[in-house]
Structures are given as structure tokens and as C-alpha cells.
C-alpha positions in Angstrom: -2.6 6.5 21.1 -3.8 10.1 20.2 -2.1 12.2 18.1 -2.9 15.7 16.6 -2.3 16.0 12.6 -2.6 20.0 12.6 -1.2 20.6 16.4 -1.0 24.2 16.1 -4.7 24.4 16.5 -4.4 23.1 19.8 -3.8 27.0 21.1 -7.7 27.4 20.7 -7.5 25.6 24.1 -5.8 28.4 25.6 -9.0 31.0 26.0 -11.0 28.2 27.6 -8.4 27.6 30.1 -8.5 30.8 30.6 -12.2 31.1 31.3 -11.9 27.7 33.3 -9.4 30.0 35.4 -11.3 33.0 35.6 -14.3 31.1 36.8 -12.2 29.3 39.9 -11.0 32.6 40.7 -14.7 34.0 40.9 -15.8 30.8 43.0 -13.1 31.6 45.6 -13.9 35.3 45.7 -17.5 34.6 46.2 -16.4 32.6 49.1 -14.1 35.2 50.6 -16.6 37.8 50.3 -19.3 35.4 52.1 -16.7 34.7 55.0 -16.6 38.5 56.0 -20.3 38.5 56.4 -20.3 37.6 60.2 -23.8 37.2 60.9 -24.3 33.8 59.5 -28.0 33.3 61.0 -28.6 36.6 59.1 -27.1 35.4 55.8 -29.3 32.0 56.2 -32.5 34.2 56.7 -31.6 36.6 53.6 -30.5 34.0 51.5 -32.2 31.0 50.4 -30.1 27.6 50.4 -28.2 27.0 47.2 -27.1 24.1 44.9 -24.2 23.7 46.8 -21.4 21.9 44.5 -24.2 20.5 41.7 -23.6 24.3 40.8 -20.0 23.3 39.1 -21.4 20.4 37.4 -23.1 22.5 34.5 -20.1 24.9 34.4 -17.6 21.6 34.5 -19.4 20.3 31.5 -19.9 23.4 29.9 -15.9 24.0 29.6 -15.2 20.2 28.9 -17.3 20.5 25.5 -15.5 24.0 24.9 -12.1 22.2 25.4 -13.1 19.3 23.0 -14.3 21.3 20.2 -10.6 23.2 20.3 -9.0 19.8 20.3 -11.1 19.0 17.5 -9.6 21.6 15.7 -6.1 20.2 15.6 -7.6 17.2 14.0 -6.8 14.4 16.2 -5.9 10.9 15.1 -5.2 7.4 16.2 -2.5 5.1 14.5 -3.8 2.2 12.7 -1.8 -0.5 11.0 -3.1 -1.3 7.4 -2.3 -4.7 5.7 -0.5 -4.3 2.9 0.0 -7.3 0.0 3.7 -7.7 -0.9 3.6 -10.9 -3.2 5.2 -9.6 -6.5 5.6 -11.4 -10.3 7.9 -10.0 -12.3 7.3 -10.7 -16.1 10.3 -10.9 -18.3 9.5 -11.0 -21.9 12.2 -11.3 -24.7 12.1 -8.8 -27.6 15.1 -10.3 -29.5 14.7 -10.3 -33.3 14.4 -13.8 -33.5 10.7 -13.2 -31.8 9.6 -11.7 -35.2 9.4 -15.5 -36.8 6.1 -16.2 -37.7 5.8 -20.0 -36.7 3.6 -19.2 -33.9 0.5 -17.0 -35.5 0.6 -14.4 -36.0 4.0 -14.4 -34.9 6.2 -14.9 -31.8 6.4 -11.3 -29.9 2.5 -10.9 -30.8 1.7 -14.4 -29.4 3.7 -13.2 -26.3 2.1 -10.3 -25.9 -1.4 -11.4 -26.1 -0.6 -14.1 -23.4 1.3 -11.5 -21.1 -1.8 -9.5 -21.1 -4.1 -12.4 -20.7 -1.7 -13.3 -17.4 -2.1 -9.5 -16.1 -5.8 -9.8 -16.4 -5.9 -13.1 -14.7 -3.8 -12.0 -11.8 -4.7 -11.4 -8.3 -5.1 -7.4 -8.2 -3.4 -7.5 -4.6 -0.1 -8.8 -6.0 2.6 -6.4 -7.1 3.1 -6.9 -10.9 6.4 -5.5 -12.7 7.8 -5.8 -16.4 11.3 -6.3 -17.9 11.9 -6.6 -21.7 15.3 -8.2 -22.8 17.3 -8.3 -26.1 21.0 -7.3 -25.6 20.4 -6.1 -22.3 17.4 -6.1 -20.0 15.6 -3.2 -18.9 12.8 -2.2 -16.1 9.9 -0.9 -18.0 7.6 -0.9 -14.9 8.6 -1.5 -11.4 6.3 -3.7 -9.4 3.1 -2.2 -8.9 -0.5 -2.7 -8.5 -1.2 -0.8 -11.2 -2.2 -2.7 -14.3 -2.7 -0.2 -16.7 1.1 1.0 -17.0 2.1 -3.2 -17.5 -0.4 -3.1 -20.3 0.5 0.0 -21.9 4.4 -1.2 -21.8 3.3 -4.7 -22.9 2.0 -3.3 -26.1 4.9 -0.9 -26.6 7.7 -3.7 -26.6 9.6 -3.1 -29.5 12.6 -5.7 -31.2 16.3 -5.4 -31.0 19.4 -7.7 -31.4 20.5 -10.5 -29.0 18.9 -12.4 -26.4 20.3 -11.9 -22.8 18.2 -14.3 -20.4 20.1 -14.5 -17.5 20.3 -10.9 -17.6 16.4 -10.9 -17.7 16.6 -13.0 -14.5 19.1 -11.0 -12.6 17.3 -7.6 -13.3 14.1 -9.0 -12.5 15.7 -10.1 -9.3 16.8 -6.6 -8.6 13.4 -5.1 -9.0 11.8 -7.7 -6.5 14.2 -6.3 -3.7 13.0 -2.6 -4.5 9.7 -3.9 -3.0 9.4 -2.1 0.4 9.3 -4.1 3.4 6.4 -2.1 5.2 6.9 -3.5 8.4 6.8 -7.4 7.3 10.0 -9.7 7.8 12.2 -10.8 4.7 12.0 -10.5 1.2 8.2 -10.6 -0.5 7.3 -14.2 -1.7 7.8 -13.7 -5.8 7.7 -15.4 -9.2 9.4 -14.6 -12.4 7.7 -15.4 -15.6 9.9 -15.6 -18.7 8.5 -15.4 -21.8 11.2 -16.2 -24.7 12.3 -18.5 -27.7 15.6 -19.5 -25.9 19.0 -19.2 -27.0 21.1 -16.8 -25.1 23.1 -14.6 -27.1 24.4 -11.9 -24.7 25.3 -11.3 -20.7 25.4 -13.6 -17.9 24.7 -17.1 -18.4 21.4 -18.7 -17.6 23.0 -21.1 -15.1 24.4 -17.8 -13.3 20.6 -16.6 -13.3 19.3 -19.8 -12.0 21.5 -20.2 -9.3 21.0 -16.4 -8.1 17.2 -16.9 -8.1 17.6 -20.4 -6.2 19.2 -18.6 -3.6 16.7 -15.9 -3.7 14.0 -18.2 -3.2 12.2 -17.0 -6.5 11.3 -19.7 -8.9 11.4 -18.7 -12.5 8.6 -20.2 -14.6 9.6 -20.2 -18.4 7.2 -20.5 -21.5 8.9 -21.3 -24.8 7.6 -19.7 -27.8 8.1 -20.9 -31.3 8.8 -24.3 -33.0 12.2 -25.8 -34.2 11.4 -24.7 -38.1 10.8 -21.1 -37.1 12.8 -18.5 -39.7 13.4 -14.8 -39.4 14.4 -12.1 -42.0 17.3 -10.5 -40.7 19.2 -8.0 -43.0 17.8 -9.3 -45.8 18.8 -13.1 -45.2 16.7 -15.9 -43.6 17.7 -17.1 -40.7 16.4 -20.3 -38.5 15.4 -19.5 -34.9 14.5 -22.6 -33.5 13.6 -22.6 -29.7 16.2 -23.5 -27.2 13.6 -25.5 -25.1 16.3 -27.2 -22.9 17.9 -23.8 -21.4 14.2 -22.7 -20.4 13.5 -26.1 -19.3 16.4 -26.2 -17.0 16.0 -22.8 -15.7 12.9 -23.8 -14.6 13.7 -26.9 -12.9 16.5 -25.5 -11.3 14.5 -22.6 -9.6 11.4 -24.7 -8.9 9.3 -22.6 -11.3 7.1 -24.3 -14.6 7.9 -24.8 -18.0 5.3 -24.5 -20.8 5.9 -24.8 -24.7 2.1 -23.3 -25.1 0.8 -20.4 -23.0 -2.7 -20.7 -21.8 -4.4 -18.9 -19.4 -5.0 -21.9 -17.5 -1.4 -22.9 -17.4 -0.3 -19.3 -16.6 -2.4 -19.5 -13.3 -0.1 -22.3 -12.2 2.6 -19.5 -11.8 0.7 -17.7 -9.0 -1.7 -19.9 -7.5 1.1 -21.7 -5.0 2.3 -18.2 -4.1 2.4 -17.2 -0.5 1.2 -13.9 0.8 3.5 -11.9 2.8 1.3 -9.2 4.7 3.5 -6.5 6.0 1.5 -3.4 7.9 1.7 0.6 7.4 1.1 2.4 9.7 -1.8 5.1 8.6 -3.3 8.0 10.9 -7.1 7.7 11.2 -8.8 11.2 11.7 -11.1 10.7 14.7 -12.3 14.6 14.6 -15.9 13.4 14.4 -15.8 11.6 17.5 -14.4 14.9 19.4 -16.9 16.8 17.8 -20.0 14.3 19.2 -18.2 14.1 22.7 -18.3 18.0 22.6 -22.0 18.0 21.6 -23.0 15.6 24.4 -21.2 17.7 27.2 -23.0 20.7 25.7 -26.1 19.0 26.1 -25.5 17.8 29.6 -24.3 21.2 30.6 -27.5 22.9 29.1 -29.8 20.1 30.5 -28.7 20.2 34.2 -28.7 24.0 33.9 -32.3 24.1 33.1 -33.4 21.6 35.4 -31.5 23.4 38.3 -31.7 26.9 37.7 -34.1 27.0 34.8 -31.9 28.7 32.7 -29.1 28.0 30.3 -25.6 28.1 31.5 
């Protein structure tokens, strides 16, 4: 279907239509004048045989070329469906104070940041990627996007805070996934949540409720545990043990059909997205075809000129 991006320019065809009307009027006027000359035999003697209907072909081609040029000014376009990849991964990173423990070199939070950045670099560029950080509450730092630079900057800028709301991280990630536009595709986008944490929930909704919500949304949660059972952290001048809650993280992954890891390597992280399906939606975008109109106008103009030269030895 042809539509025009700047339809007001179609007014340019009005002078061409007026010229076509004038040409038609002139032809009828000539015919009327000829009928007044009653001595037909004498007329044939005085006037040589004309071109007949052929004389109108070059004129018609010339007028059509002008009409096409006028339409080209309005920027004609055709609608084209552009595929859009909707598969989405949400990274949820624990920024609780326990992530400052140095039982994982150089410490848990920096190890998590490095693993997250390695994951970002390996993720297919067609996938949407978002980032959630969580401590006492969970916050979307970057909504799902294909722009990796924003995600990498946000990972580098993570700061620690008190408490651990693991369940809230999952619920917040699910909300971010629902925000991905449908773009003509049916259903929710295929999605995964990758949660990097040292475990024990101390705030917000339970991990069990979060697992149920993720399973109902068909969004697997892969969890990566950072730390050891001997980890300690200095909180307000007192050393506190911060062992890893492997059991909760493992159950969260199993209940949502995700993966559980105790060590994060790029090869392991690839498993999170290798089984991801893709959902190709379609966004209708106008594709301008002005050059085709200009080319057609040129051909019509050349045809008008060529025929006129052949039949009358002059340009129209």
C-alpha cells in the first residue's frame, strides 16, 4: 500500500492536471474548427496526413512524467514489517553489605561485577538486557534494552546497602520483563532472570513466593552464589559471619527451571541464554520509494522526448 509521508506536496500535481485539461480542451477545439471547414476534399489537399492518435502518446507520456514528479515530492512510501527480537534477560545483582566479604577475590561484589560484565559481553546483541540491584529493596537501574553501554555503566556504579530482598529482586525483574513492547508478537517475550547473590533473604517478600510468580510467568531464574561459609564482613566495627545460603538459591533455580551455580565462569553463564527461544515481533516501518517515482518520471520523460523526435523531429 502506497502512502505519502508529506501529503501536502501532492498539491504540486494540480498544475499538471490543469495542463492536461488545457491540452484536452485544445484538442476538442481543433476538432470543432476542422468540422467548420465543409470542403473536406480541399482540406485533404491543403493539409498533409497527420499523425492521428500517435500525436497524443508523447503528450500523455510527458504529462505522466510531470504527475509522477509531483507525487514524488510528497515522499511516497510503502509499509514494511521489520523483525524485532524480543528475548529478554534481566540481571539482578545483590548489593547488600555482606557482598563486601573478601572470601571471593577480590571481594564478593567485585567478583559479581566482573562476572556480570563478562556475561553482558557474551550475550547476543539482539537480546534485550536489563539490570536490577537489590538490598533492602529492589530497583530497576536499566530497563530492558539492546544498548549494552548503559548496563555496563550501571554495573560499575553499584553501591552497597543494608539488608537483602532476594524475593523482591525477582518480582521487580518480572515487572521489567512485562514492560517489553509486544511489537506485533503474541504473548510475553521469552525471558530469563540471572540473579547474583550470596543468599540469605532479610527483607521483602519471600523467595518461595517469588519462585511461584516466576514459574507462573514461565521465566526461569538462574542463580549464582558468591562466597563461602567462612566469609566475614565488618559492619559498624563488628565482624559478622556471612555464609552463603546455597539452599535457597538452588531451590529458587530448581523451582523455576533455571540453573544454579556456585562459581561463575563465562562458559557456565552461556547456559542461561543458550536455551532461550526467540520471539520475533514485527514493527511496521515506512520505506520511502521516492527514487522509484523519480526513476519512473525520468523514463516517461525520455519516452515522450524520443517519440516526439521520431514522429515530429522536435521535442514536446
